[in-house]
FIKOLZA-1660 file (N, C-alpha, C; in steps of 0.1 Angstrom, whole numbers, plus 5000, padded with zeros to 4 digits):
% residues 245
   i   px   py   pz ch aa at
   1 3792 6366 6145  A  M  N
   1 3789 6352 6142  A  M CA
   1 3787 6350 6128  A  M  C
   2 3793 6340 6122  A  A  N
   2 3791 6336 6108  A  A CA
   2 3779 6327 6107  A  A  C
   3 3769 6332 6100  A  L  N
   3 3756 6324 6100  A  L CA
   3 3757 6312 6091  A  L  C
   4 3765 6313 6081  A  S  N
   4 3767 6301 6072  A  S CA
   4 3779 6305 6063  A  S  C
   5 3785 6295 6056  A  P  N
   5 3796 6299 6047  A  P CA
   5 3793 6309 6037  A  P  C
   6 3780 6310 6034  A  T  N
   6 3776 6319 6023  A  T CA
   6 3774 6333 6027  A  T  C
   7 3768 6335 6039  A  F  N
   7 3765 6348 6043  A  F CA
   7 3775 6354 6052  A  F  C
   8 3781 6365 6048  A  H  N
   8 3791 6372 6056  A  H CA
   8 3788 6387 6055  A  H  C
   9 3786 6393 6066  A  T  N
   9 3782 6407 6066  A  T CA
   9 3791 6415 6074  A  T  C
  10 3790 6428 6072  A  I  N
  10 3798 6438 6079  A  I CA
  10 3795 6438 6094  A  I  C
  11 3782 6435 6097  A  L  N
  11 3778 6435 6111  A  L CA
  11 3779 6422 6118  A  L  C
  12 3787 6412 6112  A  T  N
  12 3788 6399 6118  A  T CA
  12 3794 6400 6132  A  T  C
  13 3787 6393 6141  A  T  N
  13 3792 6393 6155  A  T CA
  13 3791 6379 6161  A  T  C
  14 3797 6378 6173  A  S  N
  14 3797 6365 6180  A  S CA
  14 3794 6368 6195  A  S  C
  15 3785 6360 6201  A  L  N
  15 3782 6362 6215  A  L CA
  15 3792 6355 6224  A  L  C
  16 3801 6347 6218  A  S  N
  16 3810 6340 6226  A  S CA
  16 3823 6348 6229  A  S  C
  17 3825 6358 6221  A  A  N
  17 3838 6366 6223  A  A CA
  17 3835 6378 6231  A  A  C
  18 3844 6382 6240  A  P  N
  18 3842 6394 6249  A  P CA
  18 3843 6407 6241  A  P  C
  19 3836 6417 6245  A  S  N
  19 3837 6430 6239  A  S CA
  19 3849 6437 6243  A  S  C
  20 3857 6443 6233  A  P  N
  20 3869 6450 6237  A  P CA
  20 3865 6463 6242  A  P  C
  21 3874 6469 6251  A  K  N
  21 3872 6482 6256  A  K CA
  21 3879 6492 6246  A  K  C
  22 3871 6502 6243  A  L  N
  22 3877 6512 6234  A  L CA
  22 3887 6520 6242  A  L  C
  23 3898 6524 6235  A  P  N
  23 3908 6533 6241  A  P CA
  23 3902 6546 6246  A  P  C
  24 3905 6551 6258  A  P  N
  24 3900 6563 6262  A  P CA
  24 3904 6575 6254  A  P  C
  25 3895 6585 6253  A  S  N
  25 3899 6596 6245  A  S CA
  25 3910 6603 6250  A  S  C
  26 3920 6608 6242  A  I  N
  26 3931 6615 6246  A  I CA
  26 3930 6630 6245  A  I  C
  27 3918 6634 6240  A  S  N
  27 3916 6648 6239  A  S CA
  27 3911 6654 6252  A  S  C
  28 3915 6666 6255  A  S  N
  28 3911 6673 6268  A  S CA
  28 3911 6688 6265  A  S  C
  29 3903 6695 6272  A  P  N
  29 3903 6710 6270  A  P CA
  29 3916 6716 6273  A  P  C
  30 3921 6725 6265  A  Q  N
  30 3933 6731 6267  A  Q CA
  30 3931 6743 6277  A  Q  C
  31 3941 6745 6285  A  R  N
  31 3941 6756 6295  A  R CA
  31 3951 6767 6290  A  R  C
  32 3946 6779 6290  A  F  N
  32 3955 6790 6285  A  F CA
  32 3957 6800 6297  A  F  C
  33 3969 6802 6302  A  P  N
  33 3972 6811 6313  A  P CA
  33 3970 6826 6308  A  P  C
  34 3962 6833 6315  A  F  N
  34 3960 6847 6312  A  F CA
  34 3967 6855 6323  A  F  C
  35 3980 6857 6322  A  L  N
  35 3988 6863 6332  A  L CA
  35 3990 6878 6328  A  L  C
  36 3982 6886 6333  A  I  N
  36 3983 6901 6330  A  I CA
  36 3986 6908 6342  A  I  C
  37 3997 6916 6342  A  K  N
  37 4001 6923 6354  A  K CA
  37 3992 6935 6357  A  K  C
  38 3990 6938 6369  A  P  N
  38 3981 6949 6373  A  P CA
  38 3987 6962 6367  A  P  C
  39 3978 6971 6363  A  L  N
  39 3981 6984 6357  A  L CA
  39 3985 6994 6368  A  L  C
  40 3995 7002 6366  A  H  N
  40 3999 7013 6375  A  H CA
  40 3996 7026 6367  A  H  C
  41 3986 7033 6372  A  L  N
  41 3982 7045 6365  A  L CA
  41 3993 7056 6366  A  L  C
  42 3997 7061 6355  A  N  N
  42 4007 7071 6354  A  N CA
  42 4004 7081 6343  A  N  C
  43 4001 7093 6347  A  A  N
  43 3996 7103 6337  A  A CA
  43 4007 7106 6327  A  A  C
  44 4020 7104 6331  A  F  N
  44 4030 7107 6321  A  F CA
  44 4037 7095 6315  A  F  C
  45 4031 7083 6317  A  N  N
  45 4037 7071 6311  A  N CA
  45 4026 7062 6306  A  N  C
  46 4024 7062 6293  A  L  N
  46 4013 7054 6287  A  L CA
  46 4018 7040 6283  A  L  C
  47 4030 7036 6285  A  S  N
  47 4035 7023 6280  A  S CA
  47 4029 7012 6288  A  S  C
  48 4026 7014 6301  A  T  N
  48 4020 7004 6310  A  T CA
  48 4006 7000 6306  A  T  C
  49 3998 7011 6303  A  S  N
  49 3984 7009 6300  A  S CA
  49 3982 7002 6286  A  S  C
  50 3992 7003 6277  A  S  N
  50 3991 6997 6264  A  S CA
  50 3995 6983 6264  A  S  C
  51 4001 6978 6275  A  S  N
  51 4006 6964 6275  A  S CA
  51 3995 6954 6276  A  S  C
  52 3984 6957 6283  A  A  N
  52 3973 6948 6284  A  A CA
  52 3967 6944 6271  A  A  C
  53 3964 6953 6262  A  P  N
  53 3959 6949 6249  A  P CA
  53 3969 6940 6241  A  P  C
  54 3982 6944 6242  A  D  N
  54 3992 6936 6236  A  D CA
  54 3992 6922 6241  A  D  C
  55 3991 6920 6254  A  Q  N
  55 3991 6907 6260  A  Q CA
  55 3978 6899 6255  A  Q  C
  56 3967 6906 6255  A  K  N
  56 3955 6900 6251  A  K CA
  56 3956 6895 6236  A  K  C
  57 3962 6903 6228  A  W  N
  57 3964 6899 6214  A  W CA
  57 3973 6887 6213  A  W  C
  58 3983 6887 6221  A  R  N
  58 3992 6875 6221  A  R CA
  58 3985 6862 6225  A  R  C
  59 3976 6863 6235  A  V  N
  59 3969 6852 6240  A  V CA
  59 3960 6846 6229  A  V  C
  60 3953 6856 6222  A  N  N
  60 3944 6851 6211  A  N CA
  60 3952 6845 6200  A  N  C
  61 3964 6850 6197  A  V  N
  61 3972 6844 6186  A  V CA
  61 3976 6830 6190  A  V  C
  62 3979 6828 6202  A  S  N
  62 3984 6814 6207  A  S CA
  62 3972 6804 6206  A  S  C
  63 3960 6809 6207  A  F  N
  63 3948 6800 6207  A  F CA
  63 3945 6795 6193  A  F  C
  64 3945 6803 6183  A  F  N
  64 3941 6799 6170  A  F CA
  64 3950 6789 6163  A  F  C
  65 3963 6790 6164  A  P  N
  65 3971 6779 6158  A  P CA
  65 3968 6766 6164  A  P  C
  66 3966 6765 6178  A  A  N
  66 3962 6752 6184  A  A CA
  66 3949 6747 6178  A  A  C
  67 3939 6756 6176  A  F  N
  67 3927 6751 6171  A  F CA
  67 3928 6746 6157  A  F  C
  68 3936 6753 6149  A  L  N
  68 3938 6749 6135  A  L CA
  68 3946 6736 6134  A  L  C
  69 3956 6735 6143  A  N  N
  69 3964 6723 6142  A  N CA
  69 3956 6710 6145  A  N  C
  70 3946 6712 6154  A  K  N
  70 3938 6700 6157  A  K CA
  70 3931 6694 6144  A  K  C
  71 3925 6703 6136  A  G  N
  71 3920 6698 6123  A  G CA
  71 3930 6692 6114  A  G  C
  72 3942 6699 6114  A  K  N
  72 3953 6694 6105  A  K CA
  72 3957 6681 6109  A  K  C
  73 3959 6679 6123  A  D  N
  73 3963 6666 6128  A  D CA
  73 3953 6655 6124  A  D  C
  74 3940 6657 6124  A  A  N
  74 3930 6647 6121  A  A CA
  74 3932 6644 6106  A  A  C
  75 3934 6654 6098  A  K  N
  75 3936 6651 6083  A  K CA
  75 3948 6642 6081  A  K  C
  76 3959 6645 6088  A  V  N
  76 3971 6638 6086  A  V CA
  76 3969 6623 6091  A  V  C
  77 3963 6622 6103  A  L  N
  77 3960 6609 6108  A  L CA
  77 3952 6600 6099  A  L  C
  78 3942 6607 6093  A  K  N
  78 3933 6599 6084  A  K CA
  78 3941 6594 6071  A  K  C
  79 3949 6603 6066  A  Q  N
  79 3957 6599 6055  A  Q CA
  79 3967 6588 6058  A  Q  C
  80 3973 6589 6070  A  D  N
  80 3982 6578 6075  A  D CA
  80 3975 6565 6076  A  D  C
  81 3962 6565 6081  A  L  N
  81 3954 6553 6082  A  L CA
  81 3951 6547 6068  A  L  C
  82 3947 6556 6059  A  L  N
  82 3944 6551 6045  A  L CA
  82 3956 6546 6038  A  L  C
  83 3968 6552 6040  A  D  N
  83 3980 6547 6034  A  D CA
  83 3984 6533 6040  A  D  C
  84 3981 6532 6053  A  C  N
  84 3985 6519 6059  A  C CA
  84 3977 6507 6055  A  C  C
  85 3964 6510 6052  A  I  N
  85 3955 6498 6049  A  I CA
  85 3955 6496 6033  A  I  C
  86 3960 6506 6026  A  A  N
  86 3959 6504 6011  A  A CA
  86 3964 6491 6005  A  A  C
  87 3976 6486 6010  A  P  N
  87 3981 6474 6004  A  P CA
  87 3977 6461 6011  A  P  C
  88 3967 6462 6019  A  L  N
  88 3964 6450 6028  A  L CA
  88 3952 6442 6023  A  L  C
  89 3947 6445 6011  A  D  N
  89 3935 6438 6005  A  D CA
  89 3924 6437 6015  A  D  C
  90 3919 6449 6020  A  R  N
  90 3908 6450 6029  A  R CA
  90 3911 6443 6043  A  R  C
  91 3923 6439 6045  A  G  N
  91 3927 6432 6057  A  G CA
  91 3931 6418 6055  A  G  C
  92 3928 6412 6043  A  A  N
  92 3930 6398 6041  A  A CA
  92 3945 6395 6041  A  A  C
  93 3953 6404 6037  A  D  N
  93 3968 6402 6037  A  D CA
  93 3975 6408 6049  A  D  C
  94 3968 6412 6059  A  A  N
  94 3974 6419 6070  A  A CA
  94 3980 6409 6080  A  A  C
  95 3992 6412 6084  A  T  N
  95 3999 6404 6094  A  T CA
  95 3994 6409 6108  A  T  C
  96 3997 6401 6119  A  P  N
  96 3994 6406 6132  A  P CA
  96 4000 6420 6134  A  P  C
  97 4012 6422 6129  A  E  N
  97 4019 6435 6131  A  E CA
  97 4011 6446 6123  A  E  C
  98 4006 6443 6111  A  D  N
  98 3998 6452 6103  A  D CA
  98 3985 6456 6111  A  D  C
  99 3979 6446 6116  A  Q  N
  99 3966 6448 6123  A  Q CA
  99 3969 6457 6136  A  Q  C
 100 3980 6455 6142  A  Q  N
 100 3983 6463 6154  A  Q CA
 100 3985 6478 6150  A  Q  C
 101 3992 6480 6139  A  R  N
 101 3995 6493 6134  A  R CA
 101 3982 6500 6130  A  R  C
 102 3974 6493 6122  A  V  N
 102 3961 6499 6118  A  V CA
 102 3952 6502 6130  A  V  C
 103 3952 6494 6140  A  D  N
 103 3944 6496 6152  A  D CA
 103 3949 6509 6160  A  D  C
 104 3962 6510 6160  A  Q  N
 104 3968 6522 6167  A  Q CA
 104 3964 6535 6160  A  Q  C
 105 3965 6535 6146  A  L  N
 105 3961 6547 6139  A  L CA
 105 3947 6550 6140  A  L  C
 106 3938 6539 6140  A  A  N
 106 3924 6541 6141  A  A CA
 106 3921 6547 6155  A  A  C
 107 3927 6542 6165  A  S  N
 107 3925 6547 6179  A  S CA
 107 3928 6562 6180  A  S  C
 108 3939 6566 6173  A  K  N
 108 3943 6580 6173  A  K CA
 108 3932 6589 6166  A  K  C
 109 3927 6583 6155  A  L  N
 109 3917 6591 6148  A  L CA
 109 3904 6591 6155  A  L  C
 110 3901 6580 6162  A  E  N
 110 3888 6580 6170  A  E CA
 110 3889 6590 6181  A  E  C
 111 3901 6593 6186  A  A  N
 111 3903 6603 6197  A  A CA
 111 3899 6617 6193  A  A  C
 112 3900 6620 6180  A  V  N
 112 3896 6633 6175  A  V CA
 112 3883 6633 6166  A  V  C
 113 3875 6623 6169  A  N  N
 113 3862 6622 6162  A  N CA
 113 3854 6635 6162  A  N  C
 114 3851 6640 6150  A  P  N
 114 3844 6653 6150  A  P CA
 114 3829 6651 6152  A  P  C
 115 3824 6639 6151  A  T  N
 115 3809 6637 6153  A  T CA
 115 3807 6629 6165  A  T  C
 116 3803 6635 6176  A  K  N
 116 3802 6629 6189  A  K CA
 116 3789 6621 6190  A  K  C
 117 3779 6624 6182  A  Q  N
 117 3766 6617 6183  A  Q CA
 117 3763 6612 6169  A  Q  C
 118 3770 6602 6164  A  P  N
 118 3768 6598 6150  A  P CA
 118 3754 6593 6146  A  P  C
 119 3747 6587 6156  A  L  N
 119 3733 6583 6153  A  L CA
 119 3723 6594 6152  A  L  C
 120 3727 6606 6154  A  K  N
 120 3719 6618 6152  A  K CA
 120 3724 6626 6140  A  K  C
 121 3733 6621 6133  A  S  N
 121 3740 6628 6122  A  S CA
 121 3735 6623 6108  A  S  C
 122 3732 6632 6099  A  D  N
 122 3729 6628 6085  A  D CA
 122 3741 6623 6078  A  D  C
 123 3753 6625 6083  A  L  N
 123 3765 6619 6077  A  L CA
 123 3765 6604 6077  A  L  C
 124 3758 6598 6085  A  L  N
 124 3757 6583 6086  A  L CA
 124 3749 6578 6074  A  L  C
 125 3740 6585 6069  A  N  N
 125 3731 6581 6058  A  N CA
 125 3739 6578 6045  A  N  C
 126 3735 6567 6039  A  G  N
 126 3741 6565 6025  A  G CA
 126 3747 6551 6024  A  G  C
 127 3755 6549 6013  A  K  N
 127 3761 6536 6010  A  K CA
 127 3776 6537 6013  A  K  C
 128 3781 6528 6021  A  W  N
 128 3795 6528 6024  A  W CA
 128 3802 6516 6019  A  W  C
 129 3815 6517 6015  A  E  N
 129 3823 6506 6010  A  E CA
 129 3832 6502 6021  A  E  C
 130 3833 6489 6024  A  L  N
 130 3842 6484 6034  A  L CA
 130 3856 6484 6028  A  L  C
 131 3866 6491 6034  A  I  N
 131 3879 6491 6029  A  I CA
 131 3889 6484 6038  A  I  C
 132 3885 6480 6050  A  Y  N
 132 3894 6473 6059  A  Y CA
 132 3885 6466 6070  A  Y  C
 133 3889 6454 6074  A  T  N
 133 3883 6448 6086  A  T CA
 133 3892 6437 6091  A  T  C
 134 3890 6434 6104  A  T  N
 134 3897 6422 6110  A  T CA
 134 3888 6410 6110  A  T  C
 135 3876 6411 6105  A  S  N
 135 3867 6399 6105  A  S CA
 135 3870 6389 6095  A  S  C
 136 3874 6377 6099  A  K  N
 136 3878 6367 6089  A  K CA
 136 3866 6362 6082  A  K  C
 137 3854 6362 6088  A  S  N
 137 3842 6357 6081  A  S CA
 137 3838 6366 6070  A  S  C
 138 3840 6379 6072  A  I  N
 138 3837 6388 6061  A  I CA
 138 3848 6387 6050  A  I  C
 139 3860 6386 6054  A  L  N
 139 3871 6385 6044  A  L CA
 139 3871 6372 6037  A  L  C
 140 3865 6362 6043  A  Q  N
 140 3863 6348 6037  A  Q CA
 140 3877 6342 6034  A  Q  C
 141 3886 6344 6043  A  T  N
 141 3900 6340 6040  A  T CA
 141 3902 6325 6040  A  T  C
 142 3891 6317 6044  A  Q  N
 142 3892 6303 6043  A  Q CA
 142 3889 6298 6029  A  Q  C
 143 3885 6307 6020  A  R  N
 143 3882 6303 6006  A  R CA
 143 3893 6307 5997  A  R  C
 144 3894 6301 5985  A  P  N
 144 3903 6306 5975  A  P CA
 144 3899 6320 5971  A  P  C
 145 3908 6328 5966  A  K  N
 145 3905 6342 5963  A  K CA
 145 3894 6344 5953  A  K  C
 146 3893 6335 5943  A  F  N
 146 3883 6337 5933  A  F CA
 146 3869 6334 5938  A  F  C
 147 3868 6328 5950  A  L  N
 147 3855 6326 5955  A  L CA
 147 3851 6336 5967  A  L  C
 148 3860 6345 5969  A  R  N
 148 3857 6355 5979  A  R CA
 148 3849 6367 5973  A  R  C
 149 3841 6373 5981  A  S  N
 149 3834 6385 5977  A  S CA
 149 3845 6396 5974  A  S  C
 150 3844 6402 5962  A  S  N
 150 3854 6412 5958  A  S CA
 150 3852 6425 5965  A  S  C
 151 3840 6429 5969  A  T  N
 151 3836 6441 5975  A  T CA
 151 3825 6439 5985  A  T  C
 152 3825 6446 5996  A  N  N
 152 3814 6446 6005  A  N CA
 152 3809 6460 6008  A  N  C
 153 3796 6462 6008  A  Y  N
 153 3790 6475 6011  A  Y CA
 153 3780 6474 6023  A  Y  C
 154 3779 6486 6029  A  Q  N
 154 3768 6487 6039  A  Q CA
 154 3761 6500 6038  A  Q  C
 155 3748 6500 6038  A  A  N
 155 3740 6512 6038  A  A CA
 155 3732 6513 6051  A  A  C
 156 3731 6526 6055  A  I  N
 156 3724 6529 6068  A  I CA
 156 3715 6540 6066  A  I  C
 157 3702 6539 6071  A  N  N
 157 3693 6549 6072  A  N CA
 157 3691 6553 6087  A  N  C
 158 3695 6566 6090  A  V  N
 158 3693 6570 6104  A  V CA
 158 3678 6572 6107  A  V  C
 159 3670 6577 6098  A  D  N
 159 3657 6581 6100  A  D CA
 159 3648 6568 6103  A  D  C
 160 3651 6557 6096  A  T  N
 160 3643 6545 6097  A  T CA
 160 3650 6535 6106  A  T  C
 161 3662 6537 6110  A  L  N
 161 3671 6528 6117  A  L CA
 161 3671 6514 6111  A  L  C
 162 3674 6515 6098  A  R  N
 162 3676 6503 6090  A  R CA
 162 3690 6502 6084  A  R  C
 163 3695 6490 6083  A  A  N
 163 3708 6487 6077  A  A CA
 163 3707 6476 6066  A  A  C
 164 3716 6477 6057  A  Q  N
 164 3717 6467 6046  A  Q CA
 164 3731 6464 6043  A  Q  C
 165 3735 6451 6043  A  N  N
 165 3748 6447 6039  A  N CA
 165 3748 6440 6025  A  N  C
 166 3757 6443 6016  A  M  N
 166 3757 6437 6003  A  M CA
 166 3770 6432 5999  A  M  C
 167 3771 6420 5993  A  E  N
 167 3783 6415 5987  A  E CA
 167 3782 6417 5972  A  E  C
 168 3794 6418 5966  A  S  N
 168 3795 6419 5951  A  S CA
 168 3798 6405 5946  A  S  C
 169 3803 6404 5934  A  W  N
 169 3806 6391 5928  A  W CA
 169 3815 6383 5937  A  W  C
 170 3813 6369 5938  A  P  N
 170 3805 6361 5928  A  P CA
 170 3791 6358 5933  A  P  C
 171 3787 6362 5945  A  F  N
 171 3774 6357 5951  A  F CA
 171 3763 6367 5952  A  F  C
 172 3767 6380 5954  A  F  N
 172 3757 6391 5954  A  F CA
 172 3747 6389 5965  A  F  C
 173 3751 6383 5976  A  N  N
 173 3742 6381 5988  A  N CA
 173 3739 6395 5995  A  N  C
 174 3728 6395 6002  A  Q  N
 174 3724 6407 6009  A  Q CA
 174 3718 6403 6022  A  Q  C
 175 3718 6412 6032  A  V  N
 175 3711 6410 6044  A  V CA
 175 3706 6424 6049  A  V  C
 176 3694 6424 6055  A  T  N
 176 3689 6437 6061  A  T CA
 176 3687 6435 6076  A  T  C
 177 3687 6446 6083  A  A  N
 177 3687 6445 6098  A  A CA
 177 3680 6457 6104  A  A  C
 178 3674 6456 6115  A  D  N
 178 3668 6467 6123  A  D CA
 178 3679 6471 6133  A  D  C
 179 3680 6484 6135  A  L  N
 179 3690 6490 6145  A  L CA
 179 3682 6496 6157  A  L  C
 180 3687 6493 6169  A  T  N
 180 3681 6498 6181  A  T CA
 180 3692 6506 6188  A  T  C
 181 3691 6519 6189  A  P  N
 181 3701 6527 6196  A  P CA
 181 3702 6523 6211  A  P  C
 182 3715 6521 6215  A  L  N
 182 3718 6519 6229  A  L CA
 182 3723 6532 6236  A  L  C
 183 3730 6540 6228  A  N  N
 183 3734 6553 6232  A  N CA
 183 3736 6561 6219  A  N  C
 184 3743 6573 6220  A  A  N
 184 3744 6582 6208  A  A CA
 184 3753 6576 6197  A  A  C
 185 3760 6565 6200  A  R  N
 185 3769 6560 6190  A  R CA
 185 3769 6545 6189  A  R  C
 186 3761 6538 6196  A  K  N
 186 3761 6524 6197  A  K CA
 186 3747 6518 6194  A  K  C
 187 3746 6508 6186  A  V  N
 187 3733 6502 6183  A  V CA
 187 3733 6487 6185  A  V  C
 188 3721 6481 6188  A  A  N
 188 3719 6467 6188  A  A CA
 188 3714 6464 6174  A  A  C
 189 3719 6453 6168  A  V  N
 189 3716 6449 6155  A  V CA
 189 3708 6436 6154  A  V  C
 190 3697 6436 6148  A  K  N
 190 3689 6424 6146  A  K CA
 190 3686 6422 6131  A  K  C
 191 3693 6411 6126  A  F  N
 191 3691 6408 6112  A  F CA
 191 3677 6402 6110  A  F  C
 192 3670 6406 6099  A  D  N
 192 3657 6400 6096  A  D CA
 192 3656 6392 6083  A  D  C
 193 3662 6396 6072  A  Y  N
 193 3661 6388 6060  A  Y CA
 193 3675 6388 6052  A  Y  C
 194 3678 6376 6048  A  F  N
 194 3689 6374 6038  A  F CA
 194 3683 6373 6025  A  F  C
 195 3691 6377 6015  A  K  N
 195 3687 6375 6001  A  K CA
 195 3698 6368 5993  A  K  C
 196 3695 6356 5989  A  I  N
 196 3705 6348 5981  A  I CA
 196 3706 6354 5967  A  I  C
 197 3718 6358 5963  A  G  N
 197 3719 6364 5950  A  G CA
 197 3712 6377 5949  A  G  C
 198 3709 6383 5961  A  G  N
 198 3702 6396 5961  A  G CA
 198 3687 6394 5957  A  G  C
 199 3682 6382 5955  A  L  N
 199 3668 6380 5950  A  L CA
 199 3659 6371 5959  A  L  C
 200 3665 6360 5963  A  I  N
 200 3656 6350 5971  A  I CA
 200 3657 6353 5986  A  I  C
 201 3646 6358 5992  A  P  N
 201 3646 6362 6006  A  P CA
 201 3645 6349 6015  A  P  C
 202 3653 6349 6026  A  I  N
 202 3652 6339 6036  A  I CA
 202 3652 6346 6050  A  I  C
 203 3643 6342 6058  A  K  N
 203 3642 6349 6071  A  K CA
 203 3654 6345 6080  A  K  C
 204 3659 6355 6086  A  A  N
 204 3671 6352 6095  A  A CA
 204 3667 6346 6108  A  A  C
 205 3676 6337 6113  A  P  N
 205 3673 6331 6126  A  P CA
 205 3673 6341 6137  A  P  C
 206 3667 6338 6148  A  G  N
 206 3666 6347 6159  A  G CA
 206 3679 6351 6166  A  G  C
 207 3689 6341 6164  A  R  N
 207 3702 6344 6170  A  R CA
 207 3711 6353 6162  A  R  C
 208 3706 6357 6151  A  A  N
 208 3714 6366 6142  A  A CA
 208 3713 6380 6147  A  A  C
 209 3720 6384 6156  A  R  N
 209 3720 6397 6162  A  R CA
 209 3734 6401 6168  A  R  C
 210 3736 6413 6172  A  G  N
 210 3748 6417 6178  A  G CA
 210 3748 6432 6181  A  G  C
 211 3759 6438 6183  A  E  N
 211 3760 6452 6186  A  E CA
 211 3772 6459 6177  A  E  C
 212 3770 6471 6175  A  L  N
 212 3780 6479 6167  A  L CA
 212 3781 6493 6172  A  L  C
 213 3794 6497 6174  A  E  N
 213 3797 6511 6179  A  E CA
 213 3804 6519 6168  A  E  C
 214 3799 6531 6165  A  I  N
 214 3805 6540 6155  A  I CA
 214 3814 6549 6163  A  I  C
 215 3827 6547 6161  A  T  N
 215 3837 6554 6169  A  T CA
 215 3843 6566 6161  A  T  C
 216 3841 6567 6148  A  Y  N
 216 3846 6579 6141  A  Y CA
 216 3837 6581 6129  A  Y  C
 217 3833 6593 6126  A  L  N
 217 3824 6596 6115  A  L CA
 217 3827 6610 6109  A  L  C
 218 3830 6611 6096  A  D  N
 218 3830 6624 6089  A  D CA
 218 3823 6621 6076  A  D  C
 219 3824 6631 6067  A  E  N
 219 3817 6630 6054  A  E CA
 219 3822 6620 6045  A  E  C
 220 3834 6614 6048  A  E  N
 220 3840 6605 6038  A  E CA
 220 3845 6592 6045  A  E  C
 221 3846 6591 6058  A  L  N
 221 3852 6580 6065  A  L CA
 221 3844 6576 6077  A  L  C
 222 3843 6563 6079  A  R  N
 222 3836 6558 6092  A  R CA
 222 3844 6547 6098  A  R  C
 223 3846 6547 6111  A  I  N
 223 3852 6536 6118  A  I CA
 223 3842 6530 6128  A  I  C
 224 3840 6517 6128  A  S  N
 224 3831 6510 6137  A  S CA
 224 3838 6499 6143  A  S  C
 225 3833 6495 6155  A  R  N
 225 3838 6483 6162  A  R CA
 225 3827 6475 6167  A  R  C
 226 3828 6462 6164  A  G  N
 226 3817 6452 6167  A  G CA
 226 3820 6446 6181  A  G  C
 227 3809 6439 6186  A  D  N
 227 3810 6433 6199  A  D CA
 227 3819 6420 6199  A  D  C
 228 3823 6416 6188  A  L  N
 228 3833 6405 6187  A  L CA
 228 3847 6410 6188  A  L  C
 229 3849 6423 6187  A  G  N
 229 3862 6429 6188  A  G CA
 229 3868 6432 6174  A  G  C
 230 3860 6431 6164  A  N  N
 230 3865 6434 6150  A  N CA
 230 3864 6449 6147  A  N  C
 231 3873 6453 6139  A  L  N
 231 3874 6467 6135  A  L CA
 231 3869 6468 6120  A  L  C
 232 3861 6478 6118  A  F  N
 232 3856 6480 6104  A  F CA
 232 3859 6495 6100  A  F  C
 233 3865 6496 6088  A  I  N
 233 3868 6510 6083  A  I CA
 233 3861 6511 6069  A  I  C
 234 3853 6521 6067  A  L  N
 234 3845 6522 6055  A  L CA
 234 3846 6536 6049  A  L  C
 235 3845 6537 6036  A  K  N
 235 3845 6550 6030  A  K CA
 235 3831 6552 6023  A  K  C
 236 3827 6565 6023  A  M  N
 236 3814 6568 6017  A  M CA
 236 3815 6568 6002  A  M  C
 237 3805 6562 5995  A  I  N
 237 3805 6562 5981  A  I CA
 237 3792 6567 5975  A  I  C
 238 3781 6568 5983  A  D  N
 238 3769 6573 5977  A  D CA
 238 3760 6578 5989  A  D  C
 239 3761 6591 5992  A  P  N
 239 3753 6596 6004  A  P CA
 239 3738 6597 6001  A  P  C
 240 3734 6596 5988  A  S  N
 240 3720 6596 5985  A  S CA
 240 3713 6583 5986  A  S  C
 241 3721 6572 5987  A  Y  N
 241 3714 6558 5987  A  Y CA
 241 3707 6556 6000  A  Y  C
 242 3695 6549 5999  A  R  N
 242 3687 6546 6010  A  R CA
 242 3683 6531 6010  A  R  C
 243 3682 6525 6022  A  V  N
 243 3679 6511 6023  A  V CA
 243 3665 6509 6018  A  V  C
 244 3663 6500 6009  A  P  N
 244 3649 6498 6003  A  P CA
 244 3639 6493 6015  A  P  C
 245 3627 6498 6014  A  V  N
 245 3617 6494 6024  A  V CA
 245 3612 6480 6021  A  V  C
% end
């Protein structure tokens, strides 16, 4: 929900729009057949007894490439996603086809999310820069480009369950919020104070709330989805930053 034409935050939500269902995870445990023939003891033939270690070695060799390929695939998927969103001006220039392509790549990356419980991870702490979103209120596409926020940031403190959204030039507005965990990766968000120009505090109305789910998290990239159906992709820029008390 857009609270006013001036305040546009990464956690903007709307109670009127239905929540999208996230795509189911495509990952599943791999099964490896261990087909080893029974040994026939033969005092004069040692070839049969030596086959079992050979087969065991072959099984182990087949396992490790699959394990390594999983990490490689995640790295490739992440680079594909970054390449796809690079020319889209954080999503402001994205066509419906672009949005669909980005969502598909994000879904594939979410399926190999290495951090299953992001709200318990220190990787979430710090200051993130928004590099793509489908939220029109954040992108401020109804304004001329010179009146749009050039950069948006979000900071999260896992230990205090606090969040802070910041706009850069030309308005430098901020908003802070309390986070209430709903599960290991989803939070309810309640905004408490806006700051005009980052200086003048204004208490947020009670309706300024929503939900946010963190669907992918590593040391440099985060993907989140809001209850309005918007997609948010952010990159880490300062892991030492903490939300001011």
